[in-house]
mmCIF file as Biopython writes it, N, C-alpha, C and O atoms, coordinates in Angstrom:
data_model
#
loop_
_atom_site.group_PDB
_atom_site.id
_atom_site.type_symbol
_atom_site.label_atom_id
_atom_site.label_alt_id
_atom_site.label_comp_id
_atom_site.label_asym_id
_atom_site.label_entity_id
_atom_site.label_seq_id
_atom_site.pdbx_PDB_ins_code
_atom_site.Cartn_x
_atom_site.Cartn_y
_atom_site.Cartn_z
_atom_site.occupancy
_atom_site.B_iso_or_equiv
_atom_site.auth_seq_id
_atom_site.auth_asym_id
_atom_site.pdbx_PDB_model_num
ATOM 1   N N  . MET A ? 1  ? 193.615 153.227 238.525 1.0 0.0 1  A 1 
ATOM 2   C CA . MET A ? 1  ? 193.053 153.496 239.816 1.0 0.0 1  A 1 
ATOM 3   C C  . MET A ? 1  ? 194.198 153.678 240.817 1.0 0.0 1  A 1 
ATOM 4   O O  . MET A ? 1  ? 195.119 152.863 240.877 1.0 0.0 1  A 1 
ATOM 5   N N  . THR A ? 2  ? 194.126 154.730 241.581 1.0 0.0 2  A 1 
ATOM 6   C CA . THR A ? 2  ? 195.124 155.019 242.585 1.0 0.0 2  A 1 
ATOM 7   C C  . THR A ? 2  ? 194.626 154.538 243.937 1.0 0.0 2  A 1 
ATOM 8   O O  . THR A ? 2  ? 193.501 154.842 244.334 1.0 0.0 2  A 1 
ATOM 9   N N  . THR A ? 3  ? 195.452 153.797 244.636 1.0 0.0 3  A 1 
ATOM 10  C CA . THR A ? 3  ? 195.084 153.372 245.976 1.0 0.0 3  A 1 
ATOM 11  C C  . THR A ? 3  ? 196.053 153.982 246.972 1.0 0.0 3  A 1 
ATOM 12  O O  . THR A ? 3  ? 197.161 154.388 246.623 1.0 0.0 3  A 1 
ATOM 13  N N  . GLN A ? 4  ? 195.618 154.035 248.200 1.0 0.0 4  A 1 
ATOM 14  C CA . GLN A ? 4  ? 196.433 154.580 249.269 1.0 0.0 4  A 1 
ATOM 15  C C  . GLN A ? 4  ? 196.351 153.608 250.436 1.0 0.0 4  A 1 
ATOM 16  O O  . GLN A ? 4  ? 195.267 153.129 250.766 1.0 0.0 4  A 1 
ATOM 17  N N  . GLN A ? 5  ? 197.473 153.315 251.057 1.0 0.0 5  A 1 
ATOM 18  C CA . GLN A ? 5  ? 197.486 152.448 252.224 1.0 0.0 5  A 1 
ATOM 19  C C  . GLN A ? 5  ? 197.934 153.250 253.431 1.0 0.0 5  A 1 
ATOM 20  O O  . GLN A ? 5  ? 198.879 154.037 253.367 1.0 0.0 5  A 1 
ATOM 21  N N  . ILE A ? 6  ? 197.226 153.028 254.541 1.0 0.0 6  A 1 
ATOM 22  C CA . ILE A ? 6  ? 197.562 153.683 255.795 1.0 0.0 6  A 1 
ATOM 23  C C  . ILE A ? 6  ? 197.780 152.587 256.828 1.0 0.0 6  A 1 
ATOM 24  O O  . ILE A ? 6  ? 196.891 151.769 257.067 1.0 0.0 6  A 1 
ATOM 25  N N  . SER A ? 7  ? 198.950 152.569 257.436 1.0 0.0 7  A 1 
ATOM 26  C CA . SER A ? 7  ? 199.251 151.591 258.486 1.0 0.0 7  A 1 
ATOM 27  C C  . SER A ? 7  ? 199.143 152.271 259.836 1.0 0.0 7  A 1 
ATOM 28  O O  . SER A ? 7  ? 199.642 153.378 260.037 1.0 0.0 7  A 1 
ATOM 29  N N  . ILE A ? 8  ? 198.476 151.580 260.766 1.0 0.0 8  A 1 
ATOM 30  C CA . ILE A ? 8  ? 198.227 152.132 262.090 1.0 0.0 8  A 1 
ATOM 31  C C  . ILE A ? 8  ? 198.820 151.183 263.125 1.0 0.0 8  A 1 
ATOM 32  O O  . ILE A ? 8  ? 198.507 149.993 263.129 1.0 0.0 8  A 1 
ATOM 33  N N  . LEU A ? 9  ? 199.665 151.699 263.991 1.0 0.0 9  A 1 
ATOM 34  C CA . LEU A ? 9  ? 200.256 150.910 265.056 1.0 0.0 9  A 1 
ATOM 35  C C  . LEU A ? 9  ? 199.246 150.797 266.197 1.0 0.0 9  A 1 
ATOM 36  O O  . LEU A ? 9  ? 198.746 151.804 266.699 1.0 0.0 9  A 1 
ATOM 37  N N  . ILE A ? 10 ? 198.953 149.557 266.599 1.0 0.0 10 A 1 
ATOM 38  C CA . ILE A ? 10 ? 198.005 149.301 267.680 1.0 0.0 10 A 1 
ATOM 39  C C  . ILE A ? 10 ? 198.723 148.468 268.747 1.0 0.0 10 A 1 
ATOM 40  O O  . ILE A ? 10 ? 198.627 147.241 268.755 1.0 0.0 10 A 1 
ATOM 41  N N  . PRO A ? 11 ? 199.446 149.152 269.653 1.0 0.0 11 A 1 
ATOM 42  C CA . PRO A ? 11 ? 200.159 148.408 270.680 1.0 0.0 11 A 1 
ATOM 43  C C  . PRO A ? 11 ? 199.183 147.729 271.634 1.0 0.0 11 A 1 
ATOM 44  O O  . PRO A ? 11 ? 198.154 148.340 271.923 1.0 0.0 11 A 1 
ATOM 45  N N  . PRO A ? 12 ? 199.397 146.595 272.117 1.0 0.0 12 A 1 
ATOM 46  C CA . PRO A ? 12 ? 200.502 145.666 271.878 1.0 0.0 12 A 1 
ATOM 47  C C  . PRO A ? 12 ? 200.176 144.669 270.783 1.0 0.0 12 A 1 
ATOM 48  O O  . PRO A ? 12 ? 200.850 143.644 270.677 1.0 0.0 12 A 1 
ATOM 49  N N  . TYR A ? 13 ? 199.170 144.930 269.966 1.0 0.0 13 A 1 
ATOM 50  C CA . TYR A ? 13 ? 198.676 143.944 269.008 1.0 0.0 13 A 1 
ATOM 51  C C  . TYR A ? 13 ? 199.402 143.933 267.669 1.0 0.0 13 A 1 
ATOM 52  O O  . TYR A ? 13 ? 199.304 142.949 266.936 1.0 0.0 13 A 1 
ATOM 53  N N  . GLY A ? 14 ? 200.118 144.978 267.332 1.0 0.0 14 A 1 
ATOM 54  C CA . GLY A ? 14 ? 200.797 145.041 266.041 1.0 0.0 14 A 1 
ATOM 55  C C  . GLY A ? 14 ? 200.283 146.207 265.222 1.0 0.0 14 A 1 
ATOM 56  O O  . GLY A ? 14 ? 200.048 147.294 265.751 1.0 0.0 14 A 1 
ATOM 57  N N  . THR A ? 15 ? 200.109 145.980 263.928 1.0 0.0 15 A 1 
ATOM 58  C CA . THR A ? 15 ? 199.632 147.048 263.054 1.0 0.0 15 A 1 
ATOM 59  C C  . THR A ? 15 ? 198.387 146.605 262.301 1.0 0.0 15 A 1 
ATOM 60  O O  . THR A ? 15 ? 198.131 145.416 262.110 1.0 0.0 15 A 1 
ATOM 61  N N  . ALA A ? 16 ? 197.632 147.597 261.885 1.0 0.0 16 A 1 
ATOM 62  C CA . ALA A ? 16 ? 196.486 147.383 261.006 1.0 0.0 16 A 1 
ATOM 63  C C  . ALA A ? 16 ? 196.731 148.251 259.780 1.0 0.0 16 A 1 
ATOM 64  O O  . ALA A ? 16 ? 197.227 149.371 259.898 1.0 0.0 16 A 1 
ATOM 65  N N  . THR A ? 17 ? 196.386 147.740 258.612 1.0 0.0 17 A 1 
ATOM 66  C CA . THR A ? 17 ? 196.582 148.489 257.376 1.0 0.0 17 A 1 
ATOM 67  C C  . THR A ? 17 ? 195.249 148.690 256.688 1.0 0.0 17 A 1 
ATOM 68  O O  . THR A ? 17 ? 194.519 147.735 256.425 1.0 0.0 17 A 1 
ATOM 69  N N  . LEU A ? 18 ? 194.940 149.943 256.400 1.0 0.0 18 A 1 
ATOM 70  C CA . LEU A ? 18 ? 193.741 150.282 255.639 1.0 0.0 18 A 1 
ATOM 71  C C  . LEU A ? 18 ? 194.151 150.517 254.194 1.0 0.0 18 A 1 
ATOM 72  O O  . LEU A ? 18 ? 195.123 151.225 253.933 1.0 0.0 18 A 1 
ATOM 73  N N  . THR A ? 19 ? 193.430 149.938 253.265 1.0 0.0 19 A 1 
ATOM 74  C CA . THR A ? 19 ? 193.653 150.197 251.852 1.0 0.0 19 A 1 
ATOM 75  C C  . THR A ? 19 ? 192.460 150.978 251.332 1.0 0.0 19 A 1 
ATOM 76  O O  . THR A ? 19 ? 191.326 150.503 251.370 1.0 0.0 19 A 1 
ATOM 77  N N  . LEU A ? 20 ? 192.727 152.172 250.851 1.0 0.0 20 A 1 
ATOM 78  C CA . LEU A ? 20 ? 191.673 153.065 250.380 1.0 0.0 20 A 1 
ATOM 79  C C  . LEU A ? 20 ? 191.697 153.108 248.855 1.0 0.0 20 A 1 
ATOM 80  O O  . LEU A ? 20 ? 192.772 153.087 248.257 1.0 0.0 20 A 1 
ATOM 81  N N  . PRO A ? 21 ? 190.529 153.166 248.220 1.0 0.0 21 A 1 
ATOM 82  C CA . PRO A ? 21 ? 190.470 153.125 246.764 1.0 0.0 21 A 1 
ATOM 83  C C  . PRO A ? 21 ? 190.949 154.408 246.085 1.0 0.0 21 A 1 
ATOM 84  O O  . PRO A ? 21 ? 191.211 154.404 244.882 1.0 0.0 21 A 1 
ATOM 85  N N  . ALA A ? 22 ? 191.064 155.488 246.827 1.0 0.0 22 A 1 
ATOM 86  C CA . ALA A ? 22 ? 191.484 156.759 246.230 1.0 0.0 22 A 1 
ATOM 87  C C  . ALA A ? 22 ? 192.205 157.583 247.283 1.0 0.0 22 A 1 
ATOM 88  O O  . ALA A ? 22 ? 192.132 157.287 248.476 1.0 0.0 22 A 1 
ATOM 89  N N  . MET A ? 23 ? 192.896 158.612 246.836 1.0 0.0 23 A 1 
ATOM 90  C CA . MET A ? 23 ? 193.573 159.497 247.776 1.0 0.0 23 A 1 
ATOM 91  C C  . MET A ? 23 ? 192.533 160.273 248.580 1.0 0.0 23 A 1 
ATOM 92  O O  . MET A ? 23 ? 191.500 160.680 248.047 1.0 0.0 23 A 1 
ATOM 93  N N  . LEU A ? 24 ? 192.813 160.469 249.851 1.0 0.0 24 A 1 
ATOM 94  C CA . LEU A ? 24 ? 191.905 161.206 250.715 1.0 0.0 24 A 1 
ATOM 95  C C  . LEU A ? 24 ? 192.162 162.704 250.615 1.0 0.0 24 A 1 
ATOM 96  O O  . LEU A ? 24 ? 193.297 163.151 250.450 1.0 0.0 24 A 1 
ATOM 97  N N  . THR A ? 25 ? 191.092 163.455 250.716 1.0 0.0 25 A 1 
ATOM 98  C CA . THR A ? 25 ? 191.242 164.901 250.832 1.0 0.0 25 A 1 
ATOM 99  C C  . THR A ? 25 ? 191.708 165.191 252.254 1.0 0.0 25 A 1 
ATOM 100 O O  . THR A ? 25 ? 191.560 164.341 253.131 1.0 0.0 25 A 1 
ATOM 101 N N  . PRO A ? 26 ? 192.266 166.368 252.500 1.0 0.0 26 A 1 
ATOM 102 C CA . PRO A ? 26 ? 192.677 166.694 253.872 1.0 0.0 26 A 1 
ATOM 103 C C  . PRO A ? 26 ? 191.523 166.590 254.874 1.0 0.0 26 A 1 
ATOM 104 O O  . PRO A ? 26 ? 191.722 166.141 256.002 1.0 0.0 26 A 1 
ATOM 105 N N  . ASP A ? 27 ? 190.325 167.001 254.469 1.0 0.0 27 A 1 
ATOM 106 C CA . ASP A ? 27 ? 189.159 166.929 255.355 1.0 0.0 27 A 1 
ATOM 107 C C  . ASP A ? 27 ? 188.789 165.470 255.647 1.0 0.0 27 A 1 
ATOM 108 O O  . ASP A ? 27 ? 188.516 165.119 256.795 1.0 0.0 27 A 1 
ATOM 109 N N  . ALA A ? 28 ? 188.779 164.635 254.629 1.0 0.0 28 A 1 
ATOM 110 C CA . ALA A ? 28 ? 188.443 163.224 254.815 1.0 0.0 28 A 1 
ATOM 111 C C  . ALA A ? 28 ? 189.496 162.534 255.681 1.0 0.0 28 A 1 
ATOM 112 O O  . ALA A ? 28 ? 189.162 161.688 256.510 1.0 0.0 28 A 1 
ATOM 113 N N  . PHE A ? 29 ? 190.769 162.895 255.492 1.0 0.0 29 A 1 
ATOM 114 C CA . PHE A ? 29 ? 191.824 162.305 256.312 1.0 0.0 29 A 1 
ATOM 115 C C  . PHE A ? 29 ? 191.651 162.713 257.769 1.0 0.0 29 A 1 
ATOM 116 O O  . PHE A ? 29 ? 191.831 161.884 258.662 1.0 0.0 29 A 1 
ATOM 117 N N  . ALA A ? 30 ? 191.307 163.962 258.027 1.0 0.0 30 A 1 
ATOM 118 C CA . ALA A ? 30 ? 191.097 164.422 259.399 1.0 0.0 30 A 1 
ATOM 119 C C  . ALA A ? 30 ? 189.938 163.675 260.054 1.0 0.0 30 A 1 
ATOM 120 O O  . ALA A ? 30 ? 190.021 163.309 261.226 1.0 0.0 30 A 1 
ATOM 121 N N  . ARG A ? 31 ? 188.850 163.445 259.302 1.0 0.0 31 A 1 
ATOM 122 C CA . ARG A ? 31 ? 187.711 162.705 259.843 1.0 0.0 31 A 1 
ATOM 123 C C  . ARG A ? 31 ? 188.088 161.255 260.117 1.0 0.0 31 A 1 
ATOM 124 O O  . ARG A ? 31 ? 187.687 160.694 261.136 1.0 0.0 31 A 1 
ATOM 125 N N  . LEU A ? 32 ? 188.855 160.644 259.219 1.0 0.0 32 A 1 
ATOM 126 C CA . LEU A ? 32 ? 189.308 159.271 259.427 1.0 0.0 32 A 1 
ATOM 127 C C  . LEU A ? 32 ? 190.210 159.181 260.647 1.0 0.0 32 A 1 
ATOM 128 O O  . LEU A ? 32 ? 190.069 158.266 261.458 1.0 0.0 32 A 1 
ATOM 129 N N  . ASP A ? 33 ? 191.131 160.118 260.782 1.0 0.0 33 A 1 
ATOM 130 C CA . ASP A ? 33 ? 192.038 160.148 261.919 1.0 0.0 33 A 1 
ATOM 131 C C  . ASP A ? 33 ? 191.269 160.259 263.236 1.0 0.0 33 A 1 
ATOM 132 O O  . ASP A ? 33 ? 191.588 159.563 264.200 1.0 0.0 33 A 1 
ATOM 133 N N  . LEU A ? 34 ? 190.273 161.118 263.280 1.0 0.0 34 A 1 
ATOM 134 C CA . LEU A ? 34 ? 189.449 161.280 264.477 1.0 0.0 34 A 1 
ATOM 135 C C  . LEU A ? 34 ? 188.668 160.002 264.779 1.0 0.0 34 A 1 
ATOM 136 O O  . LEU A ? 34 ? 188.583 159.586 265.934 1.0 0.0 34 A 1 
ATOM 137 N N  . ALA A ? 35 ? 188.102 159.383 263.754 1.0 0.0 35 A 1 
ATOM 138 C CA . ALA A ? 35 ? 187.338 158.148 263.943 1.0 0.0 35 A 1 
ATOM 139 C C  . ALA A ? 35 ? 188.222 157.025 264.469 1.0 0.0 35 A 1 
ATOM 140 O O  . ALA A ? 35 ? 187.798 156.256 265.331 1.0 0.0 35 A 1 
ATOM 141 N N  . ILE A ? 36 ? 189.439 156.926 263.961 1.0 0.0 36 A 1 
ATOM 142 C CA . ILE A ? 36 ? 190.371 155.898 264.430 1.0 0.0 36 A 1 
ATOM 143 C C  . ILE A ? 36 ? 190.747 156.158 265.887 1.0 0.0 36 A 1 
ATOM 144 O O  . ILE A ? 36 ? 190.768 155.239 266.705 1.0 0.0 36 A 1 
ATOM 145 N N  . ASP A ? 37 ? 191.043 157.416 266.201 1.0 0.0 37 A 1 
ATOM 146 C CA . ASP A ? 37 ? 191.376 157.761 267.591 1.0 0.0 37 A 1 
ATOM 147 C C  . ASP A ? 37 ? 190.241 157.375 268.534 1.0 0.0 37 A 1 
ATOM 148 O O  . ASP A ? 37 ? 190.478 156.807 269.600 1.0 0.0 37 A 1 
ATOM 149 N N  . GLN A ? 38 ? 189.023 157.683 268.142 1.0 0.0 38 A 1 
ATOM 150 C CA . GLN A ? 38 ? 187.871 157.365 268.987 1.0 0.0 38 A 1 
ATOM 151 C C  . GLN A ? 38 ? 187.675 155.858 269.106 1.0 0.0 38 A 1 
ATOM 152 O O  . GLN A ? 38 ? 187.356 155.359 270.185 1.0 0.0 38 A 1 
ATOM 153 N N  . ALA A ? 39 ? 187.860 155.142 268.028 1.0 0.0 39 A 1 
ATOM 154 C CA . ALA A ? 39 ? 187.670 153.687 268.043 1.0 0.0 39 A 1 
ATOM 155 C C  . ALA A ? 39 ? 188.736 152.989 268.874 1.0 0.0 39 A 1 
ATOM 156 O O  . ALA A ? 39 ? 188.462 151.969 269.505 1.0 0.0 39 A 1 
ATOM 157 N N  . LEU A ? 40 ? 189.949 153.529 268.879 1.0 0.0 40 A 1 
ATOM 158 C CA . LEU A ? 40 ? 191.034 152.904 269.628 1.0 0.0 40 A 1 
ATOM 159 C C  . LEU A ? 40 ? 191.085 153.356 271.075 1.0 0.0 40 A 1 
ATOM 160 O O  . LEU A ? 40 ? 191.842 152.805 271.875 1.0 0.0 40 A 1 
ATOM 161 N N  . ALA A ? 41 ? 190.281 154.361 271.419 1.0 0.0 41 A 1 
ATOM 162 C CA . ALA A ? 41 ? 190.203 154.776 272.825 1.0 0.0 41 A 1 
ATOM 163 C C  . ALA A ? 41 ? 189.538 153.627 273.573 1.0 0.0 41 A 1 
ATOM 164 O O  . ALA A ? 41 ? 189.771 152.470 273.224 1.0 0.0 41 A 1 
ATOM 165 N N  . GLU A ? 42 ? 188.766 153.883 274.527 1.0 0.0 42 A 1 
ATOM 166 C CA . GLU A ? 42 ? 187.990 152.841 275.186 1.0 0.0 42 A 1 
ATOM 167 C C  . GLU A ? 42 ? 186.669 152.731 274.445 1.0 0.0 42 A 1 
ATOM 168 O O  . GLU A ? 42 ? 185.810 153.597 274.609 1.0 0.0 42 A 1 
ATOM 169 N N  . PRO A ? 43 ? 186.475 151.690 273.632 1.0 0.0 43 A 1 
ATOM 170 C CA . PRO A ? 43 ? 185.254 151.595 272.821 1.0 0.0 43 A 1 
ATOM 171 C C  . PRO A ? 43 ? 183.978 151.707 273.631 1.0 0.0 43 A 1 
ATOM 172 O O  . PRO A ? 43 ? 183.033 152.358 273.186 1.0 0.0 43 A 1 
ATOM 173 N N  . SER A ? 44 ? 183.917 151.097 274.802 1.0 0.0 44 A 1 
ATOM 174 C CA . SER A ? 44 ? 182.687 151.162 275.572 1.0 0.0 44 A 1 
ATOM 175 C C  . SER A ? 44 ? 182.421 152.569 276.077 1.0 0.0 44 A 1 
ATOM 176 O O  . SER A ? 44 ? 181.263 152.970 276.196 1.0 0.0 44 A 1 
ATOM 177 N N  . GLN A ? 45 ? 183.472 153.328 276.377 1.0 0.0 45 A 1 
ATOM 178 C CA . GLN A ? 45 ? 183.285 154.698 276.836 1.0 0.0 45 A 1 
ATOM 179 C C  . GLN A ? 45 ? 182.981 155.623 275.673 1.0 0.0 45 A 1 
ATOM 180 O O  . GLN A ? 45 ? 182.123 156.498 275.788 1.0 0.0 45 A 1 
ATOM 181 N N  . ALA A ? 46 ? 183.677 155.443 274.541 1.0 0.0 46 A 1 
ATOM 182 C CA . ALA A ? 46 ? 183.482 156.321 273.388 1.0 0.0 46 A 1 
ATOM 183 C C  . ALA A ? 46 ? 182.093 156.171 272.795 1.0 0.0 46 A 1 
ATOM 184 O O  . ALA A ? 46 ? 181.509 157.146 272.324 1.0 0.0 46 A 1 
ATOM 185 N N  . LEU A ? 47 ? 181.557 154.948 272.813 1.0 0.0 47 A 1 
ATOM 186 C CA . LEU A ? 47 ? 180.267 154.694 272.189 1.0 0.0 47 A 1 
ATOM 187 C C  . LEU A ? 47 ? 179.127 154.628 273.181 1.0 0.0 47 A 1 
ATOM 188 O O  . LEU A ? 47 ? 177.962 154.700 272.789 1.0 0.0 47 A 1 
ATOM 189 N N  . GLY A ? 48 ? 179.439 154.493 274.455 1.0 0.0 48 A 1 
ATOM 190 C CA . GLY A ? 48 ? 178.399 154.403 275.451 1.0 0.0 48 A 1 
ATOM 191 C C  . GLY A ? 48 ? 177.765 153.020 275.526 1.0 0.0 48 A 1 
ATOM 192 O O  . GLY A ? 48 ? 176.847 152.809 276.318 1.0 0.0 48 A 1 
ATOM 193 N N  . GLU A ? 49 ? 178.230 152.086 274.728 1.0 0.0 49 A 1 
ATOM 194 C CA . GLU A ? 49 ? 177.721 150.713 274.723 1.0 0.0 49 A 1 
ATOM 195 C C  . GLU A ? 49 ? 178.745 149.822 274.043 1.0 0.0 49 A 1 
ATOM 196 O O  . GLU A ? 49 ? 179.873 150.253 273.804 1.0 0.0 49 A 1 
ATOM 197 N N  . ALA A ? 50 ? 178.383 148.615 273.734 1.0 0.0 50 A 1 
ATOM 198 C CA . ALA A ? 50 ? 179.308 147.703 273.067 1.0 0.0 50 A 1 
ATOM 199 C C  . ALA A ? 50 ? 179.717 148.252 271.701 1.0 0.0 50 A 1 
ATOM 200 O O  . ALA A ? 50 ? 178.917 148.883 271.009 1.0 0.0 50 A 1 
ATOM 201 N N  . ALA A ? 51 ? 180.961 148.007 271.326 1.0 0.0 51 A 1 
ATOM 202 C CA . ALA A ? 51 ? 181.462 148.466 270.027 1.0 0.0 51 A 1 
ATOM 203 C C  . ALA A ? 51 ? 180.735 147.739 268.903 1.0 0.0 51 A 1 
ATOM 204 O O  . ALA A ? 51 ? 180.422 146.557 269.035 1.0 0.0 51 A 1 
ATOM 205 N N  . PRO A ? 52 ? 180.460 148.442 267.780 1.0 0.0 52 A 1 
ATOM 206 C CA . PRO A ? 52 ? 179.815 147.772 266.651 1.0 0.0 52 A 1 
ATOM 207 C C  . PRO A ? 52 ? 180.739 146.734 266.029 1.0 0.0 52 A 1 
ATOM 208 O O  . PRO A ? 52 ? 181.961 146.806 266.159 1.0 0.0 52 A 1 
ATOM 209 N N  . ASP A ? 53 ? 180.135 145.781 265.359 1.0 0.0 53 A 1 
ATOM 210 C CA . ASP A ? 53 ? 180.956 144.742 264.737 1.0 0.0 53 A 1 
ATOM 211 C C  . ASP A ? 53 ? 181.694 145.306 263.520 1.0 0.0 53 A 1 
ATOM 212 O O  . ASP A ? 53 ? 181.241 146.290 262.937 1.0 0.0 53 A 1 
ATOM 213 N N  . PRO A ? 54 ? 182.818 144.705 263.127 1.0 0.0 54 A 1 
ATOM 214 C CA . PRO A ? 54 ? 183.610 145.220 262.008 1.0 0.0 54 A 1 
ATOM 215 C C  . PRO A ? 54 ? 182.822 145.327 260.700 1.0 0.0 54 A 1 
ATOM 216 O O  . PRO A ? 54 ? 183.078 146.228 259.902 1.0 0.0 54 A 1 
ATOM 217 N N  . GLY A ? 55 ? 181.877 144.429 260.473 1.0 0.0 55 A 1 
ATOM 218 C CA . GLY A ? 55 ? 181.090 144.489 259.236 1.0 0.0 55 A 1 
ATOM 219 C C  . GLY A ? 55 ? 180.262 145.750 259.148 1.0 0.0 55 A 1 
ATOM 220 O O  . GLY A ? 55 ? 180.175 146.351 258.077 1.0 0.0 55 A 1 
ATOM 221 N N  . SER A ? 56 ? 179.654 146.165 260.236 1.0 0.0 56 A 1 
ATOM 222 C CA . SER A ? 56 ? 178.840 147.383 260.200 1.0 0.0 56 A 1 
ATOM 223 C C  . SER A ? 56 ? 179.712 148.624 260.059 1.0 0.0 56 A 1 
ATOM 224 O O  . SER A ? 56 ? 179.298 149.606 259.443 1.0 0.0 56 A 1 
ATOM 225 N N  . ILE A ? 57 ? 180.927 148.588 260.629 1.0 0.0 57 A 1 
ATOM 226 C CA . ILE A ? 57 ? 181.850 149.714 260.452 1.0 0.0 57 A 1 
ATOM 227 C C  . ILE A ? 57 ? 182.238 149.843 258.983 1.0 0.0 57 A 1 
ATOM 228 O O  . ILE A ? 57 ? 182.262 150.946 258.439 1.0 0.0 57 A 1 
ATOM 229 N N  . GLU A ? 58 ? 182.544 148.708 258.338 1.0 0.0 58 A 1 
ATOM 230 C CA . GLU A ? 58 ? 182.912 148.749 256.921 1.0 0.0 58 A 1 
ATOM 231 C C  . GLU A ? 58 ? 181.749 149.238 256.069 1.0 0.0 58 A 1 
ATOM 232 O O  . GLU A ? 58 ? 181.943 150.058 255.172 1.0 0.0 58 A 1 
ATOM 233 N N  . TYR A ? 59 ? 180.544 148.746 256.339 1.0 0.0 59 A 1 
ATOM 234 C CA . TYR A ? 59 ? 179.368 149.177 255.581 1.0 0.0 59 A 1 
ATOM 235 C C  . TYR A ? 59 ? 179.144 150.680 255.738 1.0 0.0 59 A 1 
ATOM 236 O O  . TYR A ? 59 ? 178.855 151.370 254.760 1.0 0.0 59 A 1 
ATOM 237 N N  . ASP A ? 60 ? 179.277 151.186 256.955 1.0 0.0 60 A 1 
ATOM 238 C CA . ASP A ? 60 ? 179.117 152.619 257.187 1.0 0.0 60 A 1 
ATOM 239 C C  . ASP A ? 60 ? 180.154 153.419 256.403 1.0 0.0 60 A 1 
ATOM 240 O O  . ASP A ? 60 ? 179.856 154.511 255.919 1.0 0.0 60 A 1 
ATOM 241 N N  . SER A ? 61 ? 181.375 152.881 256.274 1.0 0.0 61 A 1 
ATOM 242 C CA . SER A ? 61 ? 182.410 153.592 255.526 1.0 0.0 61 A 1 
ATOM 243 C C  . SER A ? 61 ? 182.047 153.689 254.043 1.0 0.0 61 A 1 
ATOM 244 O O  . SER A ? 61 ? 182.405 154.662 253.379 1.0 0.0 61 A 1 
ATOM 245 N N  . TRP A ? 62 ? 181.338 152.684 253.523 1.0 0.0 62 A 1 
ATOM 246 C CA . TRP A ? 62 ? 180.901 152.749 252.122 1.0 0.0 62 A 1 
ATOM 247 C C  . TRP A ? 62 ? 179.874 153.854 251.947 1.0 0.0 62 A 1 
ATOM 248 O O  . TRP A ? 62 ? 179.878 154.544 250.927 1.0 0.0 62 A 1 
ATOM 249 N N  . LEU A ? 63 ? 178.999 154.033 252.922 1.0 0.0 63 A 1 
ATOM 250 C CA . LEU A ? 63 ? 177.962 155.048 252.822 1.0 0.0 63 A 1 
ATOM 251 C C  . LEU A ? 63 ? 178.544 156.454 252.824 1.0 0.0 63 A 1 
ATOM 252 O O  . LEU A ? 63 ? 177.976 157.362 252.216 1.0 0.0 63 A 1 
ATOM 253 N N  . ILE A ? 64 ? 179.681 156.642 253.506 1.0 0.0 64 A 1 
ATOM 254 C CA . ILE A ? 64 ? 180.323 157.961 253.559 1.0 0.0 64 A 1 
ATOM 255 C C  . ILE A ? 64 ? 180.739 158.404 252.168 1.0 0.0 64 A 1 
ATOM 256 O O  . ILE A ? 64 ? 180.659 159.589 251.844 1.0 0.0 64 A 1 
ATOM 257 N N  . ARG A ? 65 ? 181.185 157.459 251.337 1.0 0.0 65 A 1 
ATOM 258 C CA . ARG A ? 65 ? 181.649 157.795 249.981 1.0 0.0 65 A 1 
ATOM 259 C C  . ARG A ? 65 ? 180.514 158.220 249.073 1.0 0.0 65 A 1 
ATOM 260 O O  . ARG A ? 65 ? 180.756 158.898 248.074 1.0 0.0 65 A 1 
ATOM 261 N N  . GLN A ? 66 ? 179.269 157.841 249.389 1.0 0.0 66 A 1 
ATOM 262 C CA . GLN A ? 66 ? 178.147 158.126 248.501 1.0 0.0 66 A 1 
ATOM 263 C C  . GLN A ? 66 ? 177.595 159.490 248.678 1.0 0.0 66 A 1 
ATOM 264 O O  . GLN A ? 66 ? 176.643 159.865 247.992 1.0 0.0 66 A 1 
#
């Protein structure tokens, strides 16, 4: 099994590392990049309400693979 790790700098908090179970296609990487940009913007402005909890974000990411 091939895994891929992506580290994201989140100033001033440090870094976050995503571990993916497989290599991303260019399209999937572009969608992930856009989602991260939107999530790290102003969450209340990007979503129009409170940001979802991390568990629901992870669950939604599983559904994308299906």
